[in-house]
C-alpha positions in Angstrom: -64.9 -50.7 6.6 -63.9 -50.7 3.1 -60.6 -51.9 2.5 -58.2 -52.9 -0.7 -58.9 -57.0 0.2 -62.4 -55.7 -1.3 -60.9 -55.3 -4.5 -62.3 -57.7 -6.9 -60.0 -58.9 -10.0 -59.9 -56.5 -12.4 -58.2 -58.2 -15.8 -60.3 -56.7 -18.6 -60.7 -53.4 -17.5 -58.8 -50.2 -18.8 -58.0 -47.1 -16.5 -56.2 -44.4 -17.2 -54.6 -42.6 -14.1 -52.8 -38.9 -15.0 -49.9 -38.2 -12.9 -49.3 -41.9 -12.5 -45.6 -41.7 -12.4 -45.5 -40.5 -8.7 -47.7 -39.5 -5.3 -51.2 -40.6 -5.3 -51.3 -41.6 -8.7 -48.1 -44.7 -8.3 -49.9 -46.1 -5.8 -53.2 -46.1 -7.2 -51.8 -47.4 -10.5 -49.9 -49.9 -9.0 -52.8 -51.3 -6.8 -54.8 -51.4 -9.5 -52.2 -53.0 -11.9 -52.2 -55.4 -9.5 -55.2 -56.2 -9.4 -55.2 -57.1 -12.7 -56.2 -54.1 -14.7 -54.5 -52.5 -17.8 -53.0 -49.0 -16.7 -52.2 -46.0 -18.7 -49.7 -44.3 -17.2 -50.9 -40.5 -18.5 -48.2 -38.7 -17.6 -45.6 -35.4 -18.9 -42.4 -36.9 -18.0 -41.5 -39.9 -19.7 -38.2 -40.6 -17.9 -40.0 -40.7 -14.7 -42.8 -42.8 -15.9 -40.9 -45.4 -17.1 -38.6 -45.7 -13.8 -42.3 -45.7 -12.1 -43.5 -48.3 -14.5 -40.1 -50.6 -14.0 -40.9 -50.2 -9.8 -44.2 -51.8 -10.2 -42.8 -54.2 -12.6 -40.0 -55.4 -10.6 -42.2 -56.6 -7.5 -45.1 -57.8 -10.6 -43.5 -58.7 -13.5 -47.1 -59.7 -15.0 -48.0 -56.0 -14.7 -49.4 -54.6 -18.0 -48.9 -50.8 -18.2 -48.5 -48.8 -21.1 -47.1 -44.9 -20.9 -48.8 -42.1 -23.3 -47.3 -38.8 -22.7 -49.7 -36.3 -21.5 -49.5 -32.9 -20.9 -52.1 -31.4 -18.8 -50.7 -27.4 -19.6 -51.0 -28.2 -23.2 -54.4 -28.5 -25.1 -53.2 -29.7 -28.2 -51.4 -32.8 -26.6 -54.4 -33.0 -24.6 -56.1 -33.8 -27.9 -53.1 -36.0 -29.0 -53.4 -38.4 -26.3 -57.4 -38.6 -26.8 -56.5 -39.6 -30.5 -53.7 -41.6 -29.3 -55.4 -43.7 -26.9 -58.8 -44.2 -29.3 -56.4 -45.6 -32.0 -55.3 -48.5 -29.3 -58.5 -48.7 -27.5 -61.9 -48.8 -28.1 -63.3 -48.7 -24.2 -62.4 -47.0 -20.9 -63.6 -48.1 -17.5 -61.9 -45.6 -14.9 -60.8 -42.3 -15.9 -58.6 -41.1 -12.7 -58.2 -37.6 -13.0 -55.3 -37.2 -10.5 -52.7 -34.9 -11.9 -52.2 -31.5 -10.2 -50.0 -28.7 -9.2 -50.2 -27.0 -6.0 -48.6 -23.4 -5.2 -47.0 -22.4 -7.7 -45.3 -19.2 -8.5 -47.5 -17.2 -11.3 -47.3 -19.0 -14.2 -49.5 -19.7 -18.1 -49.9 -22.5 -19.4 -48.8 -22.8 -23.1 -53.0 -21.7 -24.0 -52.4 -18.7 -21.8 -54.1 -19.9 -18.8 -53.5 -19.4 -15.4 -51.4 -22.6 -14.6 -53.4 -24.2 -11.8 -56.8 -23.9 -12.7 -55.6 -24.2 -16.5 -53.9 -27.3 -15.4 -55.8 -28.8 -12.7 -59.3 -28.0 -13.8 -59.5 -27.2 -17.5 -56.6 -30.0 -18.2 -58.8 -32.6 -16.8 -62.1 -31.2 -18.4 -60.9 -31.3 -21.9 -59.3 -35.0 -21.1 -62.7 -36.2 -20.1 -64.6 -34.3 -22.7 -61.9 -36.3 -25.6 -62.6 -39.5 -23.9 -66.8 -39.5 -23.2 -67.1 -41.5 -26.7 -65.1 -44.2 -24.5 -66.8 -43.5 -21.3 -70.4 -44.1 -22.2 -69.8 -47.0 -24.5 -68.3 -48.5 -21.6 -71.3 -49.8 -19.4 -70.7 -48.6 -15.5 -67.7 -46.6 -16.8 -66.3 -44.2 -14.1 -64.8 -40.6 -14.1 -62.9 -39.9 -10.8 -61.6 -36.2 -10.1 -59.2 -35.6 -7.2 -60.1 -32.3 -5.4 -58.3 -30.8 -1.7 -59.7 -29.5 1.3 -58.3 -26.4 0.0 -61.8 -26.0 -1.6 -63.1 -24.6 1.5 -61.5 -21.2 1.5 -62.4 -20.3 -2.1 -65.1 -18.1 -3.3 -67.3 -18.3 -6.5 -65.7 -16.0 -8.7 -63.6 -18.9 -10.4 -63.3 -17.8 -14.0 -61.7 -14.2 -13.1 -58.4 -14.9 -14.4 -55.2 -13.7 -12.3 -52.9 -11.6 -13.6 -49.1 -11.4 -12.0 -49.8 -8.5 -10.2 -52.6 -10.0 -8.6 -51.8 -13.5 -7.8 -52.3 -15.5 -4.6 -50.8 -18.9 -5.3 -52.5 -20.1 -2.5 -56.0 -18.7 -3.7 -55.6 -19.6 -7.0 -55.1 -23.3 -6.4 -57.9 -23.5 -3.9 -60.2 -22.0 -7.0 -59.0 -25.2 -8.8 -60.0 -27.6 -6.4 -63.6 -25.6 -6.0 -63.7 -26.3 -9.8 -62.8 -29.8 -9.6 -66.1 -30.6 -7.2 -68.4 -28.2 -9.4 -67.3 -30.6 -12.7 -67.4 -33.6 -10.8 -71.2 -33.0 -9.7 -72.4 -31.2 -13.1 -70.8 -34.2 -14.8 -72.9 -36.8 -12.6 -76.1 -34.7 -13.4 -75.3 -34.8 -17.1 -74.8 -38.5 -16.6 -78.2 -39.0 -15.2 -79.9 -36.6 -17.3 -78.8 -38.8 -20.7 -79.3 -41.8 -19.0 -75.7 -42.8 -19.6 -74.8 -45.6 -16.6 -71.5 -43.6 -15.7 -70.1 -42.4 -12.6 -68.8 -39.5 -12.0 -67.0 -39.2 -8.2 -64.8 -36.6 -6.6 -62.2 -37.8 -3.8 -59.5 -36.0 -2.1 -55.9 -37.4 -0.5 -56.3 -35.7 3.0 -52.7 -34.2 3.6 -50.7 -36.6 2.1 -46.6 -36.7 1.8 -46.6 -36.5 -1.9 -43.9 -33.9 -4.5 -47.2 -32.0 -4.6 -45.8 -29.7 -1.8 -42.5 -29.1 -3.9 -44.6 -28.0 -6.5 -45.0 -25.0 -5.2 -41.5 -24.0 -4.4 -39.3 -25.9 -7.1 -37.3 -23.2 -7.9 -37.0 -21.3 -4.2 -36.0 -24.5 -2.3 -33.5 -22.1 0.2 -36.3 -20.1 0.8 -39.2 -19.6 4.2 -41.9 -20.6 1.7 -40.2 -24.3 1.0 -39.8 -24.7 4.6 -42.9 -24.1 5.3 -44.7 -26.3 2.5 -42.3 -29.1 3.7 -43.3 -28.9 7.5 -47.1 -28.9 6.4 -46.5 -32.2 4.7 -43.9 -33.4 7.3 -46.4 -32.6 10.5 -49.8 -33.0 9.2 -49.0 -35.6 6.5 -49.8 -39.5 5.9 -48.7 -41.5 3.7 -49.1 -40.9 -0.6 -50.4 -44.7 -0.4 -53.1 -44.0 2.4 -53.4 -40.8 0.2 -54.3 -43.0 -2.5 -56.9 -44.7 -1.2 -60.4 -42.5 -1.6 -59.4 -42.9 -5.4 -59.0 -46.3 -5.3 -61.5 -46.8 -3.5 -63.8 -44.5 -5.9 -62.1 -46.4 -8.8 -63.5 -50.2 -7.7 -66.3 -50.2 -5.0 -69.4 -51.2 -6.6 -71.3 -50.0 -3.5 -70.3 -46.2 -4.5 -72.5 -43.9 -5.9 -72.0 -41.3 -8.4 -72.3 -37.7 -7.1 -70.7 -38.2 -3.7 -67.3 -37.1 -2.4 -64.5 -39.6 -0.9 -61.6 -38.6 1.8 -60.0 -39.5 4.9 -62.1 -40.7 7.9 -60.2 -38.4 10.5 -61.3 -34.8 10.2 -60.8 -35.2 6.5 -56.6 -35.4 6.7 -55.9 -39.1 7.8 -57.0 -42.2 7.3 -58.9 -45.0 5.3 -61.8 -43.5 2.7 -65.3 -42.5 3.9 -67.6 -40.4 2.2 -66.9 -36.5 3.1 -68.6 -33.9 2.8 -67.9 -30.2 0.4 -68.2 -26.9 0.6 -71.9 -25.3 0.4 -70.6 -23.7 -2.5 -69.7 -26.9 -4.4 -73.2 -27.7 -4.8 -74.2 -24.5 -6.8 -75.7 -25.7 -9.6 -76.1 -22.6 -11.3 -72.4 -22.0 -10.5 -71.4 -25.8 -12.2 -73.4 -24.9 -15.6 -71.7 -21.5 -15.4 -68.2 -23.1 -15.0 -69.3 -25.7 -17.5 -69.8 -23.3 -20.5 -66.5 -20.9 -19.4 -64.3 -24.6 -19.9 -66.1 -25.3 -23.2 -64.9 -22.1 -24.3 -61.7 -21.9 -22.9 -60.5 -25.9 -24.1 -63.1 -25.7 -27.1 -64.2 -29.3 -26.3 -67.8 -29.8 -26.2 -69.2 -33.0 -24.7 -71.4 -35.5 -26.6 -73.7 -37.6 -24.5 -75.9 -38.5 -27.2 -74.9 -42.6 -27.8 
């Protein structure tokens, strides 16, 4: 059984973790930093990020961590992040597309997309495309995309945008997580087609006790909905550290293959990281290509797979 003791020294590796200031992103950043990697904290909230970085440094003063602001709900900011990263670094070993929001009330991104789909999928789609030159020019680089077991409840009708009158926060989240899987699998196919020695791997944390459950009820803490969300987290959740294990394994395990999906061992909900299965629709190549084209048009980001 794979565990974190199997991780080699990561000195010299450059790893971006989106949403590193809390939850599974924090524990991913912490474990990989403790193994010697250079970690880029890519998060929207600078104050929370600095506190999280200080927490890691108190335990390991040699941890090498840099904060660069990233707001996945703002396409212009994503481009600024990419420009800033490429000014400082010439390679990228691992991109952990981890940040996300869940079950939020109806909102729109800066660019007018439904917030959950726009952040969870389109934000990471744009980020990965902007960083593609760094990834494809780094031997054995990896892109890890965090999905969810919630993707099982989504249909193929991904590109239809909600409006406020027909919005269902749970369906919207499921759609974004199916999109994450379709993207991860299609990215691996494109790596293979273009003979790029990079891996695209999808993961999910099971049900982990993180602030993700609170994001859906930020402005309704006294509501039944808030009680419901917190009850799910308390009753079914495992620790954020265990939730991070699939992401950590995907980022470091030398025996892992691209185009696979990893999550907790027990019913896909709890435990150590093993290969999981995803819904049949997540493997639909025609839908993946359709989503890819839509995402390029929506973000204005065209991937360049040519070396």
